[in-house]
C-alpha angles and dihedrals in degrees: 000000000000124000094256094054090048090053092050091047090050092052092048092050091051093056114104119247117256113263115256093246092064091053095056130068130232090241097050115134143064115311128196113219120202118188139186133189140172092200106046130085089239103055094191141358146123147233141178128249133181128228119201126167095338096315124114115210139165146125134242127178092269095051148281129343113218132173150108140258125205125224087255092056101256103147135190130174139157135213135177118264115248093230103050107355090245112152118269113199119210121195131177150114130274124200126176106324099337140064144171141192148127138277135204135183124230106279092023096258092129125039137154149138134272141196126205134204127183113235 
């Protein structure tokens, strides 16, 4: 390793670690989603998902929930439909400890609304 690279490595190692608060997001936590639809096979229901550092994750019987949330609370995730595993896209807005939005399956055969509340 040359002298210049050693100097850069030394500077980087001397930098303090970021405080924990800057590594977490304001929406981090477990959220309970409640949904309703006139079009879908399942007319209503609910599930939990977890938000951590801008990432949305969870699991339902038909598969994984994956998505993102912005610092402003704009959220988008997808999950596989129970009937045929086709993707269902959920979009909305979270603020404080609540949120709301809409969802729609691929092809638009199933659509509805949801509310969210942080546990």
